[in-house]
Structures are given as C-alpha cells and as structure tokens.
N, C-alpha and C positions, 0 to 999 in steps of 0.2 A: 657431117658424119653422125650417124645414129648413135646415141649413148649406149655403152655396153650393158647398162642395167636394163634398158628396154629390150635388148635381144636375149640376154642370158639370165637376168635377175629373177623373173618369175619362175621359170623352170628350176633354177638352182634353189630358190627359196622353197618351192614345193617339195623338192627332193629332201632338203634339209629338214623341213617340218615332218615329213614321213619318217625320217631317221630318228628325229628327236621323239616323235610320238611312239616309236616302236618300243622304247624302253619301258614306259608306263604300261603299255599294252602287254608286253611280255611279263612284267611283274604281276599284273592283274590276272593273266591267264594261268600262271604257275601257282599263285597263292589261292585264288578263289575257285578255280576250275569251272568257269562258266560253260553253259551249253553251247553247242555249235551255232544255233541261231543267234545267241547273244553275241558271240564273237563276230559273226558276219554282220550283224547290225552295227556294231562299232566300226568295223572296217569300212562298210558302205557309207556310214556317216562321215568318217574321216576323209574318204575319197571324194565325196560330194563337197565337203567344205574346202578341201585343198583345190579341187577343180574350180570352184567358184572364185576362190581367192586368186588363183592364177589367171582366170578369165577376166577378172576386173583389173588385172595387172597391179594388184595390191593397192587399189584406190586411185591410181592415176587415171583410169578410165572415167571416173566420176569427178575428179578434181581438175584435171587439165588434159583432156583428150587430144588437144592439138599437138602437144609434145610427143604423144605416141605416134602420130601420123607423119609429122614432117619436122624439118629443121628450120628454125626461125632465122631469117637473114637479118642483116644490119638495118634494113629498112622496115622491119617488123612484119614482113610477109613470110608465111610458111610455104616452103618449097619442097618438092620431092627431091630426095637426095640423088644426085647424079643425073637428073633430068631437068627440063625447064618448065615443069608443071607447077602451078600454084594450087594450094589447097582451097577448095571452095567451101566445103562444109564437112562436118563430122556427125555421124549418127551413132548414138550410144543407147544400147538397150541393156537393161539390168538383168533380165532373165529370159532366156539364157544369155550370159554375158556376151556382148557383141560391140565392137567398135569398128565402124566402116568409114573409111576416108574417101571423100569424093573430090576428084581432081579436075582441073580445068581442061584436061585432055578428053574428059568424058568417061574415063574408066574409074572404077572404085576398087579399093583394096580393103581386105579384112585384116585387122591387126591382131585379133585374139587367135591364139593357137588352135589348130584343128582338133586337137585331142581334148580340149576342155569340155565341150558340150557332151560328147559321148561318155566321158568319165563322170561328169556331173549326173547325167541321166542314169547311168549304170549304178552309181553309188546311191542315188535316191531310190531306185527300184529295189536294190538289194536291201536297203534299210527298211523300206515299207514292207516287203515280203517277210523279212526276218522278225520285225516287230509284230506283225500279224501272227506269225507262228508262235512267238512268245506269249501273246495274249491267248491264243487258242490252247496252248499247252497249260497255261496257268488256269484257265477255266476248267479244263479236264481234270487237273489235279484237285482243284477246289471241289468239284462235283464228287470225285472219288473219296475225298476226305469226309464230305457230308454224308455220303452213302455209308461209309464205315462207321461214323458216329451214330447213325440211325440203327445200324445192325447191333451195336454194342449195348 
C-alpha cells in the first residue's frame, strides 16, 4: 500500500504553506501599500517556490526516489502496488522536477503531479515580468527626479 503522505502530503503541505504565507502577505499589502507589479512578483515567486517544493515531493525525490515509486517487499524488491511488476530504475530530474519510474513490464510512470511544472513556469514568468516592470518604473522615477533637480 502506498503511504498516505506520498499521495496527499505534498498537495496538503503546499496548500498549508499558501495559507500560512497569506497572513504576512496581507499584512505587507495593507501596511506598505506596494505597487501592483510588486504584489504580483511576490505571488509569482511564492507560486514557483511552492510548485518546486511539491514537485520534489519535499525532498523525497532526491533522498529516496524508490519509495515514491513502489512498495518494498520483504525480499528487498520494489514492486508496483497491485501488480506483479518490479521496479527497474528511477529517473530523477531536478528542473523541472520529475521522477519517472521504469517497470519490468516496459511501461513508465511519472510520480510528480501534473500541475507542478505549469505552476512553476507560470510563477517564474510572472516574477520575471513583474521584476522587470519594477526596474523599468524605478529607472523612470529616477530620471524624472534627476530632470526635476536640474530644472530647479
């Protein structure tokens, strides 16, 4: 039987981290009144970090990927749950996070959730665009201040 943490842990922890991160974000937004690009840069960064964390199954993909793929039998062989296939190998990629289990039957299964890569890329794109907008706006304000000081 697959451990419950493997199935429900990473999505639950990701949701929990979003909820916990919402309080400091709400305090920051109400007290500091940041610009819209600054808010979206923070949201995009948080989404990318959470997606990467969920995609690596909170470190299990790097420390023991065999436990993510199969159940270990008493003989030390990793077997596919409910089938008679044994685990041949595991491919682990760090970016984008991917854990692919290769079975003796010839088929392969992806362990990382389907939503992690799109959320990771969307968060990164959002962050990059918003940080670029922040830099452009900062440069425009600095030029305007320099022009005003020259006129005075």
